[in-house]
C-alpha positions as CSV (number, residue, x, y, z in Angstrom):
1,X,0.0,0.0,0.0
2,X,1.4,3.4,-1.0
3,X,1.7,5.8,1.9
4,X,0.1,9.2,1.2
5,X,1.8,12.5,1.5
6,X,1.5,14.0,5.0
7,X,-0.8,17.1,5.0
8,X,-1.4,17.4,8.7
9,X,-3.3,15.7,11.5
10,X,-7.0,16.2,10.9
11,X,-9.3,17.5,13.6
12,X,-11.3,14.3,13.3
13,X,-8.3,12.4,14.8
14,X,-8.6,14.4,18.0
15,X,-12.4,14.1,17.9
16,X,-12.0,10.3,17.6
17,X,-10.1,10.1,20.9
18,X,-12.5,12.4,22.6
19,X,-15.3,10.1,21.6
20,X,-13.3,7.0,22.5
21,X,-12.9,8.2,26.1
22,X,-16.7,7.9,26.6
23,X,-17.2,4.8,24.4
24,X,-14.2,2.5,24.8
25,X,-16.0,-0.7,23.9
26,X,-15.6,-3.3,21.2
27,X,-18.9,-2.6,19.5
28,X,-18.1,1.1,19.3
29,X,-14.6,0.3,18.0
30,X,-15.9,-1.9,15.3
31,X,-18.3,0.8,14.2
32,X,-15.7,3.5,14.1
33,X,-12.6,1.6,13.1
34,X,-12.7,3.1,9.6
35,X,-12.4,6.6,11.2
36,X,-9.4,5.4,13.1
37,X,-7.7,4.0,10.0
38,X,-8.4,7.0,7.9
39,X,-8.1,9.9,10.3
40,X,-5.5,8.6,12.8
41,X,-3.4,5.8,11.5
42,X,-3.0,6.9,7.9
43,X,-1.7,10.5,8.7
44,X,0.6,9.1,11.4
45,X,2.0,6.6,9.0
46,X,2.5,9.4,6.5
47,X,4.3,11.5,9.1
48,X,6.7,8.7,10.0
49,X,7.3,8.0,6.3
50,X,8.4,11.6,5.7
51,X,10.8,11.5,8.7
52,X,12.3,8.1,7.7
53,X,15.0,9.5,5.4
54,X,16.5,11.5,8.2
55,X,15.8,9.4,11.3
56,X,15.1,5.9,10.1
57,X,12.1,3.7,9.4
58,X,9.4,4.1,12.0
59,X,6.6,1.9,13.1
60,X,3.1,2.5,14.6
61,X,2.0,0.7,17.7
62,X,-1.2,-1.4,17.6
63,X,-4.3,0.3,18.9
64,X,-5.3,-2.6,21.1
65,X,-4.6,-2.7,24.8
66,X,-3.4,-5.8,26.7
67,X,-6.0,-5.7,29.4
68,X,-5.5,-9.3,30.7
69,X,-3.8,-8.2,33.9
70,X,-5.4,-4.8,34.3
71,X,-8.6,-3.8,36.2
72,X,-9.3,-1.4,33.3
73,X,-10.7,-3.7,30.6
74,X,-11.0,-0.9,27.9
75,X,-9.9,-2.6,24.7
76,X,-8.5,0.3,22.8
77,X,-5.5,2.6,23.7
78,X,-6.3,6.2,24.3
79,X,-3.5,7.3,22.0
80,X,-1.6,6.4,18.9
81,X,2.2,6.1,19.2
82,X,4.9,5.9,16.6
83,X,8.5,5.0,17.2
84,X,11.8,5.1,15.3
85,X,13.9,2.7,17.3
86,X,17.7,2.9,17.3
87,X,18.2,0.2,20.0
88,X,15.9,-1.7,22.3
89,X,13.8,0.9,24.2
90,X,15.9,3.7,22.7
91,X,14.7,6.0,20.0
92,X,12.4,8.8,18.8
93,X,8.7,8.9,19.7
94,X,5.6,10.8,18.6
95,X,2.1,10.3,20.1
96,X,-1.3,11.5,19.1
97,X,-4.2,11.7,21.7
98,X,-7.2,13.8,22.6
99,X,-4.9,16.3,24.3
100,X,-2.8,16.9,21.2
101,X,0.7,15.8,20.0
102,X,3.6,14.6,22.1
103,X,7.1,14.7,20.7
104,X,9.7,12.7,22.7
105,X,12.7,10.5,22.6
106,X,15.4,8.8,24.7
107,X,15.7,5.5,26.6
108,X,12.3,4.6,28.1
109,X,12.8,1.2,29.8
110,X,15.9,-0.7,31.2
111,X,16.2,-4.0,29.4
112,X,18.9,-6.6,29.9
113,X,22.3,-5.1,30.5
114,X,21.3,-1.5,29.5
115,X,21.2,-0.2,33.0
116,X,24.7,-1.7,33.7
117,X,26.1,-0.1,30.6
118,X,24.6,3.3,31.4
119,X,26.1,3.3,34.8
120,X,29.5,2.2,33.4
121,X,29.4,5.0,31.0
122,X,28.7,7.6,33.7
123,X,31.5,6.1,35.9
124,X,33.9,6.1,32.8
125,X,33.7,9.9,32.6
126,X,30.6,10.7,30.4
127,X,28.7,12.4,33.2
128,X,29.8,15.9,32.1
129,X,28.7,15.1,28.5
130,X,25.3,13.9,29.7
131,X,24.8,16.9,32.0
132,X,25.6,19.3,29.1
133,X,23.0,17.6,26.9
134,X,20.4,17.7,29.6
135,X,21.1,21.4,30.3
136,X,20.6,22.2,26.7
137,X,17.3,20.3,26.6
138,X,16.1,22.1,29.7
139,X,16.8,25.5,28.1
140,X,14.8,24.3,25.1
141,X,11.9,23.5,27.5
142,X,11.9,19.7,27.3
143,X,10.5,17.8,30.2
144,X,13.1,15.3,31.4
145,X,12.5,12.0,33.2
146,X,15.1,9.6,34.5
147,X,12.7,7.3,36.5
148,X,15.3,7.6,39.4
149,X,15.7,5.2,42.2
150,X,14.6,6.6,45.6
151,X,17.7,5.2,47.1
152,X,21.2,4.8,45.7
153,X,22.4,1.9,43.6
154,X,24.2,-0.8,45.5
155,X,27.9,-0.1,46.0
156,X,27.6,3.6,45.1
157,X,28.9,5.9,47.8
158,X,26.4,8.4,49.2
159,X,28.8,11.3,48.4
160,X,29.4,10.2,44.8
161,X,29.5,13.3,42.6
162,X,27.3,11.7,40.0
163,X,24.9,9.9,42.3
164,X,21.9,11.7,40.7
165,X,22.7,10.3,37.3
166,X,23.6,6.9,38.6
167,X,20.1,6.7,40.1
168,X,18.5,6.9,36.6
169,X,16.8,3.8,35.3
170,X,15.8,5.5,32.0
171,X,16.2,8.9,30.4
172,X,13.6,10.6,28.3
173,X,12.7,14.0,27.1
174,X,9.2,15.1,26.0
175,X,7.2,18.1,24.8
176,X,3.5,18.4,24.6
177,X,1.7,20.4,21.9
178,X,-2.0,21.0,22.7
179,X,-4.7,20.7,20.0
180,X,-4.3,23.7,17.7
181,X,-5.6,24.4,14.2
182,X,-2.0,24.3,12.7
183,X,-1.6,20.6,13.7
184,X,-3.9,20.1,10.6
185,X,-1.1,21.4,8.4
186,X,2.4,20.4,7.4
187,X,3.7,22.5,10.3
188,X,3.0,19.4,12.5
189,X,5.7,17.6,10.4
190,X,8.3,20.4,10.8
191,X,7.5,20.6,14.6
192,X,8.2,16.9,15.1
193,X,11.3,17.1,12.8
194,X,12.7,20.1,14.7
195,X,12.0,18.4,18.1
196,X,13.8,15.2,17.1
197,X,16.8,17.1,15.8
198,X,17.1,18.7,19.2
199,X,16.9,15.3,20.8
200,X,19.4,13.6,18.4
201,X,22.6,14.2,20.5
202,X,21.0,12.5,23.6
203,X,19.2,9.7,21.6
204,X,22.4,8.8,19.7
205,X,24.5,8.9,22.8
206,X,22.1,6.5,24.5
207,X,22.0,4.2,21.5
208,X,25.9,4.1,21.6
209,X,26.3,3.7,25.3
210,X,23.2,1.9,26.6
211,X,23.0,-0.4,23.5
212,X,20.7,-3.3,22.9
213,X,18.8,-5.2,25.6
214,X,20.7,-8.4,24.7
215,X,24.4,-8.3,24.0
216,X,24.7,-9.4,20.3
217,X,28.1,-11.0,21.1
218,X,26.4,-13.5,23.4
219,X,25.0,-16.8,22.0
220,X,21.2,-17.1,22.0
221,X,19.7,-18.8,25.0
């Protein structure tokens, strides 16, 4: 199937998620699935396709929730996410929901040896580099989240100069764009592209130093 040219995120996409909030049932979904495919999924696929040459191929998440172990049995996610992954749990992210558009990136979950590698990089002298990137992102009004431990990692001294970084279990940056008429134009594309460009130094550093969830040098289990 040929991906269409991105022309913006239609108002109907935000309306879809507004309505879903009050009607998150399988019958409603089946009745309105065509709206989702045309007004939500198609423009998001077109957005990722236009960004692919610069950032890499992206993928859209499935709309269905895994409610097997949740008290909330709503079958459909309240957002549509798209990811360009550089490594496991490391990459660029964009999300559409009733509240607008979120542009984000970074390392969003510690998998395998990633946490070990991150701490090793900090201990090996990369703390200053990471702090400089985070200061730049803060000046650019990104919301930063490291999912920090409440205590300190085992074996780390309480007066370690980089204890705050060593507590991190992930490292992401995000910006939220509320619903506005210009999201229905190609300005939405330039906004995501500009945001991902600002995030590139951090995302690429994380891809290089946090790496894959499983060491590719190890034999499969």
